[in-house]
C-alpha positions as a Markdown table, in Angstrom:
| # | Residue | x | y | z |
|---|---|---|---|---|
| 1 | Met | 159.4 | 87.6 | -53.0 |
| 2 | Asn | 159.9 | 89.2 | -49.8 |
| 3 | Asp | 158.2 | 88.2 | -46.4 |
| 4 | Gln | 155.5 | 90.7 | -46.6 |
| 5 | Gln | 154.4 | 89.4 | -50.0 |
| 6 | Lys | 154.5 | 85.8 | -48.8 |
| 7 | Asn | 152.5 | 86.6 | -45.7 |
| 8 | Thr | 149.9 | 88.4 | -47.9 |
| 9 | Glu | 149.6 | 85.3 | -50.3 |
| 10 | Asn | 149.4 | 83.0 | -47.2 |
| 11 | Phe | 146.5 | 85.3 | -45.8 |
| 12 | Lys | 144.6 | 85.3 | -48.8 |
| 13 | Ser | 145.0 | 81.4 | -49.5 |
| 14 | Leu | 143.9 | 81.0 | -45.7 |
| 15 | Trp | 140.9 | 83.4 | -46.2 |
| 16 | Gln | 139.8 | 81.6 | -49.4 |
| 17 | Thr | 140.0 | 78.2 | -47.4 |
| 18 | Ile | 137.9 | 79.8 | -44.6 |
| 19 | Leu | 135.3 | 81.1 | -47.0 |
| 20 | Glu | 135.1 | 77.6 | -48.8 |
| 21 | Ile | 134.8 | 75.9 | -45.3 |
| 22 | Ser | 131.9 | 78.5 | -44.6 |
| 23 | Arg | 130.1 | 77.7 | -47.7 |
| 24 | Ile | 130.2 | 73.9 | -47.1 |
| 25 | Ile | 128.8 | 74.3 | -43.7 |
| 26 | Phe | 126.1 | 76.7 | -44.9 |
| 27 | Glu | 125.1 | 73.9 | -47.4 |
| 28 | Ile | 125.2 | 71.1 | -45.0 |
| 29 | Ser | 123.4 | 73.0 | -42.3 |
| 30 | Leu | 120.7 | 74.0 | -44.7 |
| 31 | Ile | 120.1 | 70.7 | -45.9 |
| 32 | Val | 120.1 | 69.1 | -42.3 |
| 33 | Tyr | 117.7 | 71.8 | -41.1 |
| 34 | Leu | 115.3 | 71.4 | -44.1 |
| 35 | Ala | 115.3 | 67.6 | -43.6 |
| 36 | Leu | 114.7 | 67.8 | -39.9 |
| 37 | Phe | 111.9 | 70.3 | -40.3 |
| 38 | Leu | 110.2 | 68.1 | -42.8 |
| 39 | Ile | 110.4 | 65.2 | -40.7 |
| 40 | Asp | 109.2 | 67.2 | -37.7 |
| 41 | Glu | 106.2 | 68.8 | -39.8 |
| 42 | Ile | 105.1 | 65.2 | -40.9 |
| 43 | Ala | 105.5 | 63.6 | -37.6 |
| 44 | Ser | 104.8 | 66.1 | -35.2 |
| 45 | Gly | 107.3 | 66.2 | -32.4 |
| 46 | Phe | 109.6 | 63.6 | -33.5 |
| 47 | Val | 112.6 | 65.7 | -33.7 |
| 48 | Ser | 111.5 | 68.8 | -31.6 |
| 49 | Asn | 110.8 | 66.7 | -28.5 |
| 50 | Phe | 114.5 | 65.8 | -28.4 |
| 51 | Phe | 116.3 | 68.6 | -30.2 |
| 52 | Asn | 115.8 | 72.3 | -30.9 |
| 53 | Ile | 116.3 | 72.8 | -34.6 |
| 54 | Asn | 116.4 | 76.5 | -34.2 |
| 55 | Tyr | 120.1 | 75.8 | -33.2 |
| 56 | Ile | 120.9 | 74.6 | -36.9 |
| 57 | Leu | 118.9 | 77.4 | -38.3 |
| 58 | Thr | 121.2 | 80.0 | -36.4 |
| 59 | Ile | 124.3 | 78.2 | -37.8 |
| 60 | Cys | 122.6 | 78.2 | -41.3 |
| 61 | Ile | 121.9 | 81.8 | -41.1 |
| 62 | Ile | 125.4 | 82.8 | -39.8 |
| 63 | Phe | 127.3 | 80.9 | -42.5 |
| 64 | Gly | 124.8 | 81.7 | -45.1 |
| 65 | Ala | 125.3 | 85.5 | -44.5 |
| 66 | Ile | 129.0 | 84.9 | -44.5 |
| 67 | Thr | 128.8 | 83.0 | -47.8 |
| 68 | Ala | 126.6 | 85.6 | -49.4 |
| 69 | Leu | 128.7 | 88.6 | -48.6 |
| 70 | Asn | 131.9 | 87.0 | -49.7 |
| 71 | Gln | 130.9 | 85.7 | -53.1 |
| 72 | Lys | 133.2 | 86.3 | -56.0 |
| 73 | Asn | 131.9 | 87.8 | -59.2 |
| 74 | Glu | 132.4 | 84.8 | -61.4 |
| 75 | Glu | 131.8 | 84.6 | -65.0 |
| 76 | Pro | 128.3 | 83.4 | -65.8 |
| 77 | Lys | 128.0 | 79.8 | -66.6 |
| 78 | Thr | 126.7 | 78.7 | -69.9 |
| 79 | Leu | 123.2 | 77.4 | -69.2 |
| 80 | Gln | 121.9 | 74.6 | -71.3 |
| 81 | Pro | 118.2 | 74.2 | -72.3 |
| 82 | Leu | 116.0 | 72.1 | -70.0 |
| 83 | Lys | 116.5 | 68.4 | -70.1 |
| 84 | Lys | 114.5 | 65.5 | -68.8 |
| 85 | Tyr | 116.0 | 65.4 | -65.5 |
| 86 | Asp | 115.0 | 69.1 | -64.9 |
| 87 | Tyr | 111.4 | 68.1 | -65.6 |
| 88 | Val | 111.4 | 65.0 | -63.5 |
| 89 | Leu | 113.0 | 67.1 | -60.7 |
| 90 | Met | 110.2 | 69.7 | -61.0 |
| 91 | Ile | 107.4 | 67.0 | -61.0 |
| 92 | Ser | 109.0 | 65.2 | -58.1 |
| 93 | Leu | 109.1 | 68.3 | -56.0 |
| 94 | Ala | 105.5 | 69.3 | -57.1 |
| 95 | Val | 104.2 | 65.7 | -55.9 |
| 96 | Leu | 106.2 | 66.0 | -52.6 |
| 97 | Ala | 104.6 | 69.3 | -52.0 |
| 98 | Val | 101.3 | 67.9 | -52.7 |
| 99 | Ile | 101.7 | 65.2 | -50.3 |
| 100 | Val | 103.2 | 67.5 | -47.5 |
| 101 | Val | 100.3 | 70.0 | -47.9 |
| 102 | Phe | 97.7 | 67.4 | -47.9 |
| 103 | Val | 99.1 | 66.0 | -44.8 |
| 104 | Lys | 99.1 | 69.3 | -42.9 |
| 105 | Ile | 95.7 | 70.4 | -44.0 |
| 106 | Lys | 93.8 | 67.0 | -44.3 |
| 107 | Glu | 91.6 | 68.1 | -41.2 |
| 108 | Ile | 89.8 | 70.7 | -43.2 |
| 109 | Gly | 87.9 | 68.0 | -45.3 |
| 110 | Ala | 87.3 | 67.7 | -48.9 |
| 111 | Leu | 88.9 | 70.9 | -49.7 |
| 112 | Ala | 92.4 | 69.7 | -48.7 |
| 113 | Trp | 92.9 | 67.7 | -52.1 |
| 114 | Pro | 92.2 | 70.8 | -54.3 |
| 115 | Ile | 94.3 | 73.0 | -52.2 |
| 116 | Ser | 97.2 | 70.4 | -52.2 |
| 117 | Ile | 96.9 | 69.8 | -55.9 |
| 118 | Leu | 96.8 | 73.5 | -56.6 |
| 119 | Ser | 100.0 | 74.0 | -54.6 |
| 120 | Gly | 101.7 | 71.2 | -56.5 |
| 121 | Ile | 100.9 | 72.9 | -59.7 |
| 122 | Leu | 101.9 | 76.3 | -58.5 |
| 123 | Ile | 105.4 | 74.9 | -57.4 |
| 124 | Phe | 105.7 | 73.2 | -60.8 |
| 125 | Leu | 104.9 | 76.3 | -62.7 |
| 126 | Ile | 107.0 | 78.5 | -60.6 |
| 127 | Ser | 110.0 | 76.3 | -60.9 |
| 128 | Tyr | 109.5 | 76.0 | -64.8 |
| 129 | Leu | 109.3 | 79.7 | -65.2 |
| 130 | Phe | 112.3 | 80.3 | -62.9 |
| 131 | Leu | 114.5 | 77.8 | -64.9 |
| 132 | Asn | 113.0 | 78.9 | -68.3 |
| 133 | Asn | 113.7 | 82.6 | -67.5 |
| 134 | Glu | 117.2 | 81.7 | -66.3 |
| 135 | Asn | 118.0 | 79.9 | -69.7 |
| 136 | Lys | 116.7 | 83.0 | -71.7 |
| 137 | Lys | 118.8 | 85.4 | -69.8 |
| 138 | Glu | 121.9 | 83.5 | -70.9 |
| 139 | Leu | 121.0 | 83.1 | -74.5 |
């Protein structure tokens, strides 16, 4: 192997490492942003009075774009049918959505509960259809 081939291999290896770090930064910044956003929405001003979470959003967008533009064409994973864990996760997210929506719109009165419950049902159904559709594509 000559020096040029070694340099090319080293560059490819370095580039793959940079892309992997970029993906990890994107995932972490997205989770941190969503957690801080949710906390600030529930307890208004709890985060935003001390820190502008838009900085984290900017980092998330930049590294998300890098990650999305450099994805490899991997072989599709074999998906398995929905399990109990999937249903528990969907129901948990729907219940969390009901709580968050209710907290945000409780000032409108008696109409807050039906709207909150409908939003939870909608989130559950969309999650179910999305996961079920993904499984059917693979089969």
